[in-house]
KOLTITI-668030 format. One line per 4 residues: number of its first residue (from 1); their letters; for each residue x, y, z of C-alpha. Coordinates in Angstrom, 2 decimals, m for minus. Each point is the difference from the previous one (the first is absolute). Example, Ala and Ser with C-alpha at 12.3 -4.5 7.8 and 13.67 -1.06 7.14 Angstrom:
// KOLTITI-668030
1	AS	12.30,m4.50,7.80 | 1.37,3.44,m0.66
This chain:
// KOLTITI-668030
1	MRGD	m15.90,m30.45,m33.19 | 3.56,m1.08,0.74 | m1.39,m3.09,1.65 | m2.06,m1.12,m2.76
5	KLIA	2.62,0.19,m2.19 | 2.00,m2.38,2.32 | m2.64,m2.46,m0.08 | m0.69,m0.07,m3.57
9	LRIT	4.07,m0.65,m0.47 | 0.05,m2.73,2.95 | m3.22,m1.95,m1.91 | 1.90,0.34,m3.43
13	LIYA	3.12,m1.37,1.39 | m1.97,m2.93,1.63 | m2.07,m0.87,m2.90 | 3.07,0.27,m2.55
17	FFSG	1.90,m2.27,2.35 | m2.74,m2.73,0.37 | m0.74,0.36,m3.78 | 3.47,m0.84,m0.95
21	LWLV	0.34,m2.95,2.32 | m3.16,m1.58,m1.17 | 0.90,0.46,m3.79 | 3.33,m1.72,0.73
25	ASEF	m1.32,m2.77,2.04 | m2.97,m0.83,m2.10 | 2.00,m0.13,m2.92 | 2.50,m2.03,1.45
29	LLSF	m2.53,m2.63,1.66 | m2.11,m0.30,m2.94 | 2.74,m0.75,m2.62 | 1.36,m2.38,2.43
33	LIGD	m3.17,m1.88,0.99 | m1.96,0.31,m3.36 | 1.45,m0.61,m3.32 | m3.21,0.18,m2.02
37	RPLR	0.37,3.76,m1.27 | m4.13,0.66,m0.58 | m0.54,m1.34,3.48 | 2.47,1.91,1.47
41	DTIE	m1.01,3.22,m1.48 | m3.65,m0.65,1.17 | 1.33,m0.62,3.48 | 2.02,3.21,m0.13
45	TVLG	m2.93,2.11,m0.91 | m2.12,m1.31,2.74 | 2.72,0.24,2.62 | 0.53,3.75,m1.49
49	IVFI	m3.44,0.69,0.50 | 0.10,m1.45,3.69 | 2.89,2.00,0.49 | m1.61,3.39,m1.33
53	ILSA	m2.84,m0.67,2.62 | 2.38,m0.66,2.73 | 2.18,2.89,m0.84 | m2.92,2.35,m0.13
57	TFVY	m1.38,m1.19,3.36 | 3.41,0.15,1.72 | 0.45,3.48,m1.39 | m3.48,0.97,1.11
61	LLLR	0.62,m1.28,3.51 | 3.50,1.49,0.16 | m1.26,3.44,m1.17 | m2.95,m0.26,2.53
65	YELQ	2.25,m0.59,2.92 | 2.68,2.72,m1.18 | m2.91,2.81,m0.24 | m1.43,m1.42,3.64
69	QQSR	3.31,0.31,1.58 | 0.24,3.66,m1.68 | m3.39,1.04,0.98 | 0.76,m1.05,3.59
73	ARAA	3.46,1.69,m0.24 | m1.87,3.32,m1.09 | m2.77,m0.17,2.31 | 2.54,m0.43,2.88
77	QRQS	2.03,2.82,m1.26 | m3.28,2.02,m0.26 | m1.14,m0.92,3.63 | 3.60,0.97,1.09
81	EARF	0.04,3.30,m1.48 | m3.78,0.63,1.21 | 1.29,m0.65,3.68 | 3.03,2.05,m0.87
85	RQII	m2.08,2.87,m1.05 | m2.34,m0.50,2.92 | 2.95,0.10,2.49 | 1.47,2.96,m1.89
89	EKNA	m3.39,1.87,0.19 | m0.75,m0.63,3.57 | 3.72,0.93,0.99 | 0.25,3.22,2.18
93	DSMV	3.16,0.70,m1.63 | m0.22,1.67,m3.62 | 0.92,m2.87,m2.55 | 1.20,0.72,m3.41
97	VVDG	0.71,m2.25,m2.93 | 2.60,1.48,m2.33 | 0.95,m1.83,m3.34 | 3.60,0.29,m1.35
101	HGLV	m0.29,3.07,m1.87 | m0.98,1.77,2.95 | m3.81,0.08,m0.47 | m2.85,m0.36,2.49
105	RFVN	m1.68,m3.29,m0.59 | m2.01,m0.19,3.23 | m0.74,2.15,3.34 | m1.97,m0.95,2.83
109	PAAE	m2.50,2.24,1.90 | 2.75,1.31,2.70 | 1.90,1.10,m3.05 | m2.64,2.10,m1.44
113	QLFG	m0.22,1.47,3.21 | 3.70,0.59,0.43 | 0.54,1.67,m3.69 | m3.38,1.59,0.21
117	RSTR	m1.00,m1.33,m3.55 | m2.25,m2.71,m0.97 | 0.83,m3.38,m1.55 | m1.03,1.13,m3.61
121	ELQG	2.42,3.03,0.47 | 3.08,m2.14,1.34 | m0.34,m3.00,m2.34 | 2.24,0.07,m2.92
125	SPFG	1.59,3.31,1.16 | 3.84,0.14,0.98 | 0.86,m0.56,3.58 | 2.36,2.58,0.16
129	FPVV	2.15,m1.46,2.71 | 3.01,m2.40,m0.65 | m1.08,m3.72,1.10 | 2.89,m2.13,1.13
133	AGET	m0.61,m3.40,1.26 | 1.13,m0.63,3.62 | 0.48,3.92,0.88 | m1.91,2.27,2.10
137	AELD	m0.34,3.54,m0.88 | m2.17,2.91,1.57 | m2.11,2.07,m2.64 | m1.03,3.48,0.24
141	ILRP	m3.78,m0.12,m1.58 | m1.87,2.82,m1.02 | m3.58,m0.47,0.03 | m2.52,2.09,m1.98
145	GAGP	m1.76,2.45,2.29 | 1.79,m1.15,3.01 | 3.26,0.35,1.82 | 3.09,m2.09,m0.76
149	SVAE	0.45,m3.17,1.57 | 3.06,m2.27,0.66 | m0.15,m3.77,m0.80 | 2.19,m2.95,0.71
153	MRVV	0.13,m2.31,m2.98 | 1.31,m3.68,m0.19 | 0.27,m1.68,m3.45 | m0.04,m3.88,m0.49
157	ETTW	m0.04,m1.91,m3.59 | m3.12,m1.52,m1.17 | m2.19,m1.14,m2.87 | m2.80,1.91,m1.50
161	ENQP	m2.32,m1.72,m2.74 | 2.93,m2.13,m0.67 | 2.63,2.76,m0.39 | 2.77,0.66,2.26
165	AFLA	m0.97,3.26,2.32 | 0.74,1.72,3.11 | m2.16,0.27,3.17 | 0.34,3.39,1.81
169	SLRD	m1.29,0.17,3.56 | m0.48,3.47,1.57 | m0.57,0.89,3.17 | m0.91,3.61,0.73
173	ISDR	2.36,1.30,2.93 | m0.67,3.48,0.05 | m1.11,m0.35,3.36 | 3.08,m1.48,1.64
177	KQAE	2.17,2.65,m2.35 | m1.76,2.69,1.76 | 0.32,m1.61,3.48 | 3.76,m0.22,m0.74
181	ATMR	0.42,3.35,m0.86 | m2.05,0.94,3.08 | 2.23,m2.10,1.99 | 3.36,1.54,m1.68
185	DLTM	m1.68,3.45,0.80 | m0.59,m0.65,3.48 | 3.53,m1.65,0.53 | 1.71,3.33,m1.71
189	LKET	m2.51,2.02,2.35 | 1.27,m2.01,3.03 | 3.68,0.16,m1.03 | m0.49,3.75,m0.64
193	EHLK	m1.50,0.60,3.46 | 2.97,m1.97,1.51 | 2.47,2.16,m1.48 | m1.94,3.40,0.67
197	DKFV	0.26,m1.41,3.83 | 3.61,m1.05,m0.30 | 0.68,3.43,m1.57 | m2.22,1.95,2.73
201	SNVS	2.10,m2.04,2.41 | 3.30,0.78,m1.19 | m1.12,3.81,m0.29 | m1.01,m0.06,3.22
205	HEIR	3.23,m1.46,1.57 | 2.26,2.41,m2.45 | m1.78,2.79,0.94 | m0.22,m0.61,3.92
209	TPLS	3.86,m0.01,0.17 | 0.81,3.48,m1.08 | m3.16,1.45,1.72 | 1.27,m1.68,3.35
213	VLTL	3.36,1.21,m0.45 | m1.28,3.53,m0.96 | m2.52,m0.14,3.17 | 3.21,m1.07,2.03
217	LSGN	2.46,2.67,m1.25 | m2.44,2.93,0.09 | m1.08,m1.11,3.38 | 3.51,0.06,0.95
221	LDTL	0.64,3.29,m1.39 | m3.12,1.60,1.96 | 0.90,m1.68,3.27 | 3.48,0.61,m0.02
225	YDRL	0.29,3.13,m2.05 | 1.32,2.26,3.09 | 2.50,m2.70,0.93 | 1.45,m0.14,m3.62
229	DESK	2.71,2.11,m1.43 | m0.18,1.39,m3.50 | 1.80,m2.66,m1.89 | m2.20,m2.78,1.61
233	RRAL	m3.37,1.73,m0.70 | 1.21,0.37,m3.53 | 1.14,m3.65,m0.29 | m3.48,m0.92,1.30
237	IRDI	m1.59,2.29,m2.54 | 2.19,m1.61,m2.77 | m1.38,m3.42,0.80 | m3.51,1.23,0.08
241	RSYA	0.43,1.34,m3.04 | 1.75,m3.25,m1.46 | m2.84,m2.23,1.37 | m2.49,2.33,m1.49
245	RLLN	1.53,m0.15,m3.51 | m0.16,m3.76,0.51 | m3.41,m0.04,0.46 | m0.88,2.39,m2.74
249	DLIA	1.81,m2.38,m2.44 | m1.84,m2.71,1.45 | m3.35,1.77,m0.48 | 0.88,0.92,m3.28
253	GILE	1.36,m3.49,m1.37 | m3.48,m1.29,1.62 | m1.90,2.44,m2.36 | 1.87,m0.97,m2.98
257	ISRI	m0.64,m3.69,0.69 | m3.30,0.42,0.58 | m0.43,2.33,m3.21 | 1.80,m2.85,m1.92
261	DSGY	m2.30,m2.97,1.43 | m3.16,2.14,m0.68 | 1.00,0.51,m3.67 | m0.33,3.57,0.56
265	APLP	4.03,0.81,m0.67 | m0.07,2.37,m3.07 | 1.83,m0.90,m2.87 | m0.12,2.63,m2.71
269	HQRI	2.02,m0.99,m2.98 | 2.94,2.39,m0.61 | 3.49,0.00,m1.42 | 2.68,m0.16,2.60
273	NLGQ	3.88,m0.08,m0.14 | 0.65,m2.51,2.62 | 3.96,0.97,0.21 | m0.82,3.55,0.38
277	LLHE	m2.49,m0.82,3.11 | 2.70,m2.28,1.40 | 2.54,3.13,m0.03 | m2.55,2.03,1.34
281	EADK	m0.96,m2.36,3.09 | 3.65,m1.05,0.65 | 0.69,3.67,0.26 | m2.59,0.45,2.62
285	QQPL	1.39,m2.80,1.99 | 3.35,1.14,m0.19 | m0.02,1.87,3.29 | m1.04,m3.31,1.92
289	AQRK	2.86,m1.85,m1.71 | 2.69,2.71,1.21 | m1.07,m0.19,3.43 | 1.37,m3.55,0.02
293	AQYL	2.81,0.85,m2.25 | m1.47,m2.41,m2.80 | 0.96,0.35,m3.75 | m3.19,0.38,m1.88
297	NVTT	0.74,m0.64,m3.69 | m2.59,0.67,m3.13 | 1.04,m1.74,m3.48 | m2.19,0.53,m2.86
301	TQAV	0.87,m0.91,m3.64 | m3.01,1.65,m1.88 | m3.30,1.10,0.00 | m2.32,m2.88,1.60
305	LVDG	m3.51,1.11,m1.12 | m2.94,m1.80,1.90 | m3.93,0.63,0.12 | m1.24,0.52,3.61
309	NEAQ	m1.11,1.66,2.78 | 2.95,2.67,0.95 | m0.65,m0.14,3.49 | m0.55,m3.74,0.58
313	VRQM	3.25,m0.30,m1.83 | 2.02,2.66,2.05 | m1.50,m2.00,3.07 | 1.92,m3.24,m1.24
317	IRNL	3.20,1.54,m0.46 | m0.31,2.07,3.20 | m0.82,m3.07,2.08 | 2.80,m2.19,m1.45
321	INNA	2.83,2.61,0.49 | m1.46,0.78,3.57 | 0.06,m3.71,0.64 | 3.64,m0.23,m1.21
325	IKYT	1.03,3.00,2.04 | m1.88,m1.52,3.12 | 1.83,m3.45,m0.09 | 3.42,1.11,m1.25
329	PESG	2.40,0.68,2.78 | 2.11,3.28,0.17 | 2.54,0.55,m2.75 | m1.87,m2.78,m2.30
333	DIHC	m0.76,0.30,m3.89 | m3.19,0.36,m1.63 | 0.02,m0.37,m3.90 | m3.23,0.93,m1.62
337	VCQV	m0.14,m0.98,m3.74 | m2.59,0.69,m2.94 | 0.00,m1.44,m3.37 | m1.91,m1.93,m2.79
341	LHLP	1.03,m3.76,0.31 | m0.85,m2.87,m2.28 | m1.13,m3.36,1.44 | 1.30,m2.35,0.56
345	LPDT	3.14,1.81,1.21 | 3.51,m1.82,m1.05 | 0.58,m0.46,3.71 | m2.77,m0.02,2.44
349	GARA	1.64,m0.87,3.13 | m1.07,1.20,3.19 | 2.22,2.92,1.66 | 3.31,m0.24,m1.24
353	PLAS	3.30,2.26,m0.01 | m0.37,2.55,m2.22 | 0.00,m0.44,m3.60 | 2.76,1.02,m2.67
357	NGLP	m2.20,3.01,m0.92 | m0.53,1.52,3.45 | m3.37,m1.28,0.91 | m1.19,m2.65,2.54
361	TWPT	m1.71,m3.05,m1.63 | m3.68,0.04,m0.32 | m2.37,m2.84,2.03 | m2.85,m0.89,m2.20
365	NLDM	m3.24,m1.86,0.65 | m0.77,m3.29,m1.32 | m3.45,1.05,m1.01 | 0.89,2.91,m2.25
369	PDGD	m0.09,m0.37,m3.90 | 2.82,0.72,m2.13 | 0.24,3.27,m1.84 | 1.10,3.39,0.66
373	WAGL	m0.86,1.57,3.36 | 0.80,3.25,1.86 | 2.11,m1.33,2.70 | 0.97,2.18,3.29
377	HVSD	1.94,m1.67,3.10 | 1.26,1.16,3.42 | 3.18,m1.87,1.18 | 1.42,0.76,3.41
381	TGVG	2.68,m1.69,2.21 | m2.29,m0.28,2.95 | m0.99,m2.73,2.67 | m1.53,m1.88,m2.77
385	IAKE	m2.73,m2.75,0.23 | 0.09,m3.60,1.33 | m0.82,m2.69,m2.63 | m2.97,m1.01,2.11
389	HLPR	m1.58,3.34,m0.16 | m0.10,0.97,m3.35 | m3.31,m1.35,m0.71 | m1.66,2.08,2.45
393	VLER	2.07,3.35,m0.57 | m2.98,1.45,m1.90 | m2.76,m0.82,2.37 | m1.76,2.76,1.87
397	FFRV	1.62,0.79,3.35 | 2.89,m2.59,m0.32 | 3.15,1.32,1.12 | 3.33,m1.41,0.02
401	ESGG	1.92,m0.35,3.35 | 2.95,2.20,m0.59 | 1.88,m0.32,3.35 | m0.65,3.65,0.54
405	SVPG	m2.64,2.36,0.18 | m1.36,1.02,m3.42 | m2.97,2.10,m0.07 | m2.72,m1.05,m2.64
409	TGLG	m3.58,m0.90,m0.38 | 0.31,m3.45,m1.67 | m2.07,1.34,m3.16 | 2.53,1.68,m2.29
413	LAIV	0.89,m2.95,m1.92 | m3.23,m1.33,0.01 | m1.27,3.31,m1.59 | 2.69,m0.20,m2.54
417	SELV	m1.21,m3.63,m0.94 | m3.39,0.93,m0.50 | 0.49,3.25,m1.87 | 2.46,m1.64,m2.44
421	KLHG	m3.02,m2.68,m0.52 | m2.20,2.69,m0.94 | 2.45,1.44,m2.54 | 0.12,m3.61,m1.67
425	GYIA	3.53,m0.64,1.42 | 2.00,m2.37,1.98 | 2.33,0.25,2.76 | 2.83,m2.22,1.02
429	IASE	2.41,m0.19,2.92 | 3.47,m1.40,0.89 | 1.60,0.13,3.24 | 2.49,m1.64,2.21
433	ASKG	0.16,0.56,3.79 | 2.95,2.30,0.70 | 0.90,0.72,m3.58 | m3.21,2.22,m1.17
437	STFA	m3.01,m0.07,m2.09 | m1.06,0.86,m3.48 | m3.69,1.01,m0.84 | m0.66,0.16,m3.58
441	IYLP	m3.41,1.11,m1.56 | m0.70,m0.45,m3.57 | m2.75,1.86,m1.83 | m1.51,m0.28,m3.42
445	LATA	1.50,2.66,m2.46 | m1.85,2.88,m1.34 | m1.94,m0.89,m3.44 | 1.51,1.26,m3.15
449	VDNE	3.37,1.19,1.71 | 3.15,m0.66,m1.89 | 2.46,m1.10,3.01 | 3.58,m1.21,m0.41
453	VFA	0.27,m3.41,1.66 | 2.73,m0.77,2.49 | 0.23,m3.60,0.86
């Protein structure tokens, strides 16, 4: 319709131009060449008739030409659209034409199969997915009576029935996605097998050492019993008992790690006073600290309540205090602090001198969100940890060389880390070689509890 109006306007303008030119030219020439008025009028009439005939012939020929050109253009467009439709219909990928209002204008047979609906159902209905030219997206498609599928969609701009539209090309990648998921599962399985093998190897190595010593000591006691005096026999028995305890602790740690890894570590929700547990566990560890003339101090400024498993929280505290006692030399200091903290702290430096309130500063974890937390830290003046070893401190069976014989399994801190994660908390470490260490754990506060905040 728009093309017909353009043709009519073009012919009208051409006719008006030549008509005006003819009238001006004929009037000027006849008045100049012929002075007789009646003769001039007669000639003008004849010329006017001739002009009308010629004009009509010209308009007819011009209109015919324009219509033929338009007809050829439309035929070429129809042929192009037919070829386009044929290409789309035979394409193995699903092809969907979507207009500017998001409505489906055309689908090919592959699209019918992908969506599980007929052309009649799809045409005129909303496409349901955003279409942006030049972008690629993955779509989750739910088909009636069939399982979900995943399609990769690419969109380009096009025209459809002389209107701007989008051509969406969709390719079913469900099999590829399934294959990728299978590969991920296999990769995870291989990693799990590798970790299991490594764990078994480490366990075997760690158990072999105390077992070998126990075998040697018990053999010496059996063989040399009659030759040894009472004091040497008792010394051998004490060594045997020491290594037996070490072996027992190692087995207990391995069992705890196994329970955590298998997901069977119990975690019933109960209200726990973290400060009270800290006092109780520190009291149990006082005899060990006193043997080394260490000063073990506990500070709690309020009731700090958390939800969690009491046995596991006790184990966290016990492992941290025991670790500080083992790696702090005689006459050293160990400070245990429990309080509610609001993060970020005004001063989040690592281990610094005691603050004006008498408490050591708190190391923090960069991944921790801001807000109120139940904080507990154990700070010591022990051998400390070199900077290059800090990233591995929480690894299983990793032990820092202390320059002396410090008994341990290498599982205590790893268990603390895993149990803290189970309780939705974080652990942070600050340490310097020859200066000491601070291990801090942050647990979510119990819900609906009015705790006074100290920052």
